[in-house]
N, C-alpha and C positions, 0 to 999 in steps of 0.2 A: 539479464541486465541488472546491475547493482542498483538497489533502491536508493541508498544514500547518495551515491554519485549523481544519479538522475535528479533527485530532489534538490540537492544543493545547487546544481547547475540551472535547474528550471525555476527555482524559487530562492534566489540568493539572499533575499532580505529576511527570510524566515529562519530565525536562529534555531528552531527545533530540528532543522535538517541535520545539524551536527550531532544530534542525539539519537538519530536513527541507527539501528543495529548495522554496523559496517559490513556484516556478512549476509544481510538480507538481500534476496533477489526476487524478482516478480514471479518466477515459476513456483518458488516455495511459498510466496504470499498466497497463491491460489490454494495450496494445501492448508495453510493457516486459516483461510476463510472457511474451508470445509470443516475444520475442527474447532472453529470459533475461538481461535487464539491470535487474532489479528493484532491487537494492541501489544500483547506479549511478544509476538514475533518482530514487529517493527521497532519496539522499544520506546514508543512514544504514545501516550494516551491522549491524543488530540484529534477531535473529529475532522477538523479541516485537513490535517495531514492525511488521515485515512481516506477522506473523500478524494483528495488529489491523487493518491496512490490507486484507488479504485478506478478513477477515470483513466489513468495511464494503463492499468491492467486491462481494462475493457478495450482500449485502443489496440494494445498488443494482441489480444485474443480475438479481435474482430467482432466484438459484441457490444452491448450497451452497458452503461453504468448501472442501470436498473437491474440487469441480469446478474451482474457481479454483486450488487447490494442484496438482492433477493437470495442469492446463494448463501450469503453471510447470515442473513436474518433467519433462514430456515435451518441453519447448522445447529 
């Protein structure tokens, strides 16, 4: 699933959505988390955007936000 498309549709009033890497997807976001390159990958250095994307990734993976966040912290 394309991250920018998801974000712009889900949070249309957040102008940062248009700055998200147009090629970014949730599968590769998981790889970016494991290599600690989240902000570089999504192209936006905003914690609210990151939190929202982690929440969606957790939903897609069938796990909790905390599990995704902890994976990022230990990277």
